[in-house]
N, C-alpha and C positions, 0 to 999 in steps of 0.2 A: 468483298470491296465495302461494303458499308462497315463491317468492323473495323476495316482498316479506317476510314474515315472517323468513325467514333474514336478509336486509341488515340488520333493525333488531337482529335478535340480534348480527350482526357488530357492529356501530355500538356495543354495548353492551358490548364486549368479549368475546363467545364465539368461541372457534377456528371458524374455516371451517369446519374438517372435522365439528365439533360441530353448530353450528347446521344444516349441510346432513343430517345424520342426523337432528335435532331436528325436523325437517320434512318427513320422509319419504323424501329421497334415499338410495340404496342406493350409488350409486357416487358418488366425490367427482370425477372427470372428468367424468360427464355434469350433476352441478351446476355446475362452473365452467364449462362450456361454455354452459350454460342463462343462466348467470348473465352471463355475459360478453357473451351474445345480449342480453338485456335492457337493462344497463347498459352496455354499452360499452366493457366494463374488469373485470378479473380480480377477484376477491372480496378478494383480498390488497391488491390497489389501489385499490378502494372502499373498503375498512377505512384503510386507509392516510391517504386522503384526507379521511376523516369524522374522524380523529382528529387532523388538523390545519387543521379549521374549514372544509374544502370543501364543505359538506352539498349532494348532490344525490342526489334520492330520486325 
């Protein structure tokens, strides 16, 4: 649930670290690791694909 909220924030233009902190993560490393486990790519890779119209949620 937190990762989904963060993903939507990232897609909306919020910086990755800010999105992670906003949903309760205190470690950017832990956030990135869990994000990659769920989405199969890093938060930055996911953001780039969202911005180029390759929406995957």
